[in-house]
C-alpha positions in Angstrom: -0.3 -0.2 -0.2 2.0 3.7 1.0 -0.3 5.6 -1.2 -2.2 5.7 -4.7 0.0 7.2 -7.2 -2.0 9.2 -10.4 0.7 10.3 -12.6 0.4 12.9 -14.3 2.5 13.6 -17.5 5.6 10.7 -18.2 8.9 10.3 -17.4 11.4 10.1 -20.1 13.7 7.0 -20.6 16.2 6.6 -22.4 15.0 5.0 -25.7 11.3 6.3 -25.2 9.1 9.3 -26.3 7.4 10.9 -23.5 3.1 10.4 -24.3 1.2 12.4 -26.6 -1.9 10.6 -26.8 -0.9 6.6 -27.5 2.9 7.4 -28.7 5.2 8.3 -26.6 7.1 11.7 -27.5 9.1 14.4 -25.9 7.6 17.0 -23.1 8.2 18.8 -20.0 8.9 17.9 -16.8 6.1 15.1 -14.9 3.9 15.4 -12.1 3.2 12.9 -9.9 0.1 12.7 -7.8 -0.8 10.8 -4.4 -3.0 10.1 -2.2 -1.4 9.8 1.1 -3.0 6.6 2.9 -2.8 5.5 6.7 0.7 4.1 6.0 2.3 7.3 5.1 0.6 9.0 8.3 2.9 11.0 10.2 6.1 10.3 8.1 8.4 13.5 7.4 7.9 14.6 3.6 10.9 14.0 3.0 11.1 10.4 4.2 7.8 9.5 2.2 9.1 11.8 -1.4 12.1 9.5 -1.0 9.8 6.3 -1.0 7.6 7.1 -3.8 10.5 8.9 -6.3 13.2 6.6 -4.8 15.0 7.2 -8.7 15.9 10.6 -7.5 18.6 11.5 -4.8 17.3 12.8 -2.1 19.4 16.0 -2.4 17.8 16.4 -5.5 14.2 15.8 -4.3 15.2 18.7 -1.3 16.1 21.3 -3.8 12.6 20.3 -5.5 11.0 21.0 -2.2 13.1 24.3 -1.9 12.1 25.3 -5.2 8.4 24.6 -4.5 7.6 22.1 -6.9 6.1 20.2 -3.9 3.1 20.3 -2.7 0.2 18.9 -0.2 -3.5 19.8 -1.0 -2.6 21.9 -3.8 -0.6 24.1 -1.5 3.4 24.5 -1.9 5.1 22.5 0.8 8.6 23.2 1.0 10.1 22.0 5.0 11.4 18.6 4.3 11.1 17.5 8.5 7.1 18.5 8.2 4.6 15.2 9.3 2.3 14.3 6.4 -1.3 13.0 7.1 -3.1 10.4 5.8 -5.8 11.8 3.3 -4.0 14.5 2.0 -2.9 15.0 -2.2 0.9 15.3 -2.3 2.2 16.3 -5.9 5.8 16.9 -7.4 6.9 18.3 -10.2 9.8 16.3 -11.4 12.0 18.9 -13.0 15.6 17.4 -14.2 18.4 18.4 -12.2 20.5 21.7 -13.4 22.9 19.8 -15.0 20.5 18.1 -17.6 18.9 20.9 -18.7 22.6 22.5 -19.2 22.4 21.2 -22.9 25.3 22.5 -25.3 26.6 22.5 -28.4 29.5 20.0 -29.2 30.5 19.2 -32.6 30.5 15.4 -33.6 30.6 13.6 -37.0 26.4 12.9 -38.2 25.6 10.6 -40.4 22.7 12.5 -42.2 20.9 10.4 -44.7 18.3 13.5 -45.5 18.8 17.1 -44.8 16.4 20.0 -45.5 15.1 23.6 -43.8 12.7 21.5 -42.1 14.0 18.1 -41.4 16.7 16.0 -40.2 16.9 11.9 -41.0 20.0 10.5 -39.0 21.6 7.3 -39.2 22.7 6.8 -35.1 25.6 4.5 -34.7 25.5 2.0 -31.7 26.5 3.5 -28.5 25.3 6.9 -28.8 23.2 8.0 -26.8 20.5 10.0 -27.6 19.6 13.1 -24.8 21.2 13.8 -21.9 20.6 12.1 -18.8 22.5 10.2 -15.7 25.8 9.0 -16.4 25.6 11.0 -19.7 25.3 14.5 -19.9 27.7 15.4 -23.2 28.8 13.0 -26.0 24.7 12.8 -26.9 23.2 13.2 -30.2 21.1 16.0 -28.9 24.6 18.1 -27.9 25.6 17.0 -31.6 22.2 18.7 -33.3 22.6 21.6 -30.9 26.5 22.2 -32.6 25.2 21.6 -36.2 22.8 23.5 -36.2 22.4 26.6 -33.5 18.3 27.2 -34.3 17.8 23.7 -32.7 18.1 25.4 -29.2 14.3 26.9 -29.9 13.6 23.7 -30.4 12.1 20.9 -27.8 14.5 18.6 -27.4 16.0 20.3 -30.5 13.9 18.6 -32.3 14.1 15.6 -31.5 10.7 13.8 -31.3 11.5 9.8 -30.7 14.5 7.8 -29.1 16.8 5.0 -29.8 18.6 2.9 -26.9 22.0 3.9 -26.9 23.3 0.2 -28.2 20.4 0.9 -31.0 21.6 1.3 -34.2 19.7 2.8 -36.9 17.5 5.5 -38.6 15.5 8.8 -36.5 13.6 11.7 -38.3 14.6 14.9 -36.1 11.9 18.8 -36.9 14.4 21.6 -37.6 11.2 23.8 -37.4 9.0 24.1 -35.0 6.1 23.7 -37.1 7.9 20.2 -38.4 8.2 19.3 -34.7 4.9 19.5 -34.0 3.6 17.3 -37.3 6.0 14.9 -36.4 5.0 14.6 -32.9 1.2 14.4 -34.2 2.2 12.3 -37.2 4.0 9.4 -34.5 1.1 9.9 -32.7 -1.6 9.1 -35.3 0.9 5.9 -36.1 1.4 7.3 -39.7 4.9 7.3 -39.3 6.2 3.7 -40.5 9.5 2.3 -38.8 10.8 -1.0 -39.2 13.3 -2.9 -37.5 15.9 -5.8 -37.9 16.6 -7.8 -34.3 18.1 -11.1 -33.4 16.4 -12.9 -31.0 17.7 -16.2 -28.6 15.2 -19.3 -29.6 13.1 -20.0 -32.2 9.8 -17.6 -32.5 8.1 -19.9 -35.7 7.4 -19.2 -39.2 4.6 -17.4 -39.2 4.8 -13.8 -38.4 2.6 -12.7 -35.0 2.1 -9.5 -33.0 2.6 -8.7 -29.5 -0.2 -6.6 -28.2 0.7 -6.3 -24.2 1.4 -3.1 -22.0 4.6 -1.8 -21.6 5.3 0.0 -18.0 8.4 0.9 -15.8 9.3 -3.1 -13.9 7.7 -2.3 -10.6 11.4 -3.7 -8.9 14.2 -2.5 -11.1 13.7 0.4 -12.5 16.2 0.3 -14.9 14.0 -2.3 -17.0 10.8 -2.2 -18.5 8.0 -4.5 -18.3 5.1 -6.4 -19.7 2.3 -4.8 -17.0 -1.5 -4.0 -16.7 -0.3 -1.1 -15.2 1.1 0.0 -18.6 0.8 1.8 -22.0 -1.3 -0.1 -24.7 2.1 -1.2 -27.2 2.2 -3.2 -29.8 4.6 -4.8 -32.4 4.1 -7.2 -35.1 6.7 -9.5 -35.9 8.3 -11.1 -39.2 10.1 -14.0 -38.7 13.2 -14.2 -41.6 15.3 -16.9 -40.7 16.6 -19.2 -37.6 19.6 -21.1 -37.4 22.0 -21.7 -34.5 19.2 -21.1 -31.6 19.3 -17.7 -33.0 16.3 -15.9 -34.8 16.1 -13.4 -37.5 13.3 -11.2 -37.8 11.6 -7.9 -38.9 9.6 -5.8 -36.4 7.2 -2.6 -36.9 6.0 -0.8 -34.3 2.6 0.7 -33.6 3.5 2.7 -30.6 7.4 4.0 -29.3 7.6 2.7 -26.2 10.7 2.3 -23.9 12.4 -0.7 -24.6 9.0 -2.0 -26.6 10.7 -4.6 -29.1 13.3 -5.5 -26.1 10.4 -5.9 -23.6 7.7 -7.7 -26.1 10.2 -9.9 -27.7 11.7 -10.7 -23.8 7.9 -11.6 -22.9 7.5 -14.1 -25.3 10.7 -16.3 -23.9 13.0 -14.4 -26.7 15.0 -11.6 -25.5 17.1 -10.3 -28.1 21.1 -11.8 -28.5 23.4 -9.9 -25.9 20.7 -8.2 -24.3 21.6 -8.6 -20.7 18.9 -5.7 -19.6 16.4 -8.9 -20.7 18.2 -11.9 -20.4 19.8 -12.0 -23.7 23.0 -13.6 -24.1 26.2 -12.7 -26.4 26.0 -14.9 -29.4 27.6 -14.9 -33.5 29.5 -12.1 -32.3 27.2 -9.4 -31.1 28.0 -7.8 -27.4 25.6 -5.4 -27.7 22.0 -5.8 -28.1 21.0 -6.9 -31.8 19.1 -4.2 -33.0 18.8 -1.9 -35.7 16.6 0.4 -37.6 16.3 -0.2 -40.8 13.4 1.6 -42.8 11.9 5.0 -42.3 8.4 5.8 -43.9 6.7 9.3 -42.9 5.4 12.4 -45.4 7.7 15.2 -44.9 6.1 17.7 -41.8 5.5 20.6 -44.0 4.8 20.0 -47.9 3.4 16.2 -47.1 5.7 14.5 -49.7 5.7 10.9 -48.8 9.3 9.8 -47.9 11.4 6.3 -47.4 14.4 5.8 -46.2 16.7 2.3 -45.6 19.9 2.3 -43.7 22.3 -1.1 -43.5 23.2 -2.3 -40.2 26.7 -1.6 -39.0 29.5 -4.6 -39.7 29.3 -6.3 -36.3 25.4 -6.8 -36.9 25.4 -7.4 -40.5 27.8 -9.8 -39.6 25.9 -11.6 -37.2 22.5 -11.4 -39.6 24.3 -13.3 -42.2 25.2 -15.8 -40.3 21.7 -16.6 -39.5 19.8 -15.2 -42.6 22.3 -16.8 -45.4 20.7 -19.1 -47.3 
């Protein structure tokens, strides 16, 4: 028990998109609310917050208290030692730490597949973090975008509207104008942007295409993981088996939603974790030392002209060799 949580907004994890409709796209800080029950009655406010928001440090929670981001029954609560009462409505706005907001341009080589005044399509290498977060405050794709185009500083998240996990390679679309960002978010929410991935999964997934339609949310025990859970958001992945060899299946996946780690979670939930995906039970194989996932195809309407666009990206060498070992005839 302890409290009934009613999250407002969506926390952004690496590889995810905060939500607009049922597609996660980048938004502002998350606000969480709880109706406190008897288990919390009489506890210090800072202790209650530490228990309810364990992914944030106590020092950062103290700074949010001091900044007036914590409210009890709608009134600002800034005293850490204040005792809470059962029945009170507690809310906190999880403004990121200052370092997460201190985005600075950093020149880097970007593999740009397409560029025009409103749109960038980038082939992201494996190992590149998309957005600054704990442990990765610099050297991210966002830093590179700010260096590539100073106008990106005027856009939410420098125009990033969806993400790839650090160790996932492949295609990403980025808006270069506010009009384009708005249109891309709308198209993601309407499922009008098609994203197809190549993946190598442990075990034989069979020969027939199938769909995993199961909600995905934060793992209740391990915060760095996601899980299929009834408390999660709707998520759908179509899976098309292509080959099976040496205990590994080569598949193509199409996303209908963009939840954090969606393909990784959905295949693992069926007993087929991705090769080398240690977070979800995958083991190194076929020379792969990072999760065997590549964003290979992207189809969308140009956010301004609405001209149909289609892009393909060959996988990097490690994935390409592993894929060949499984899919060769």
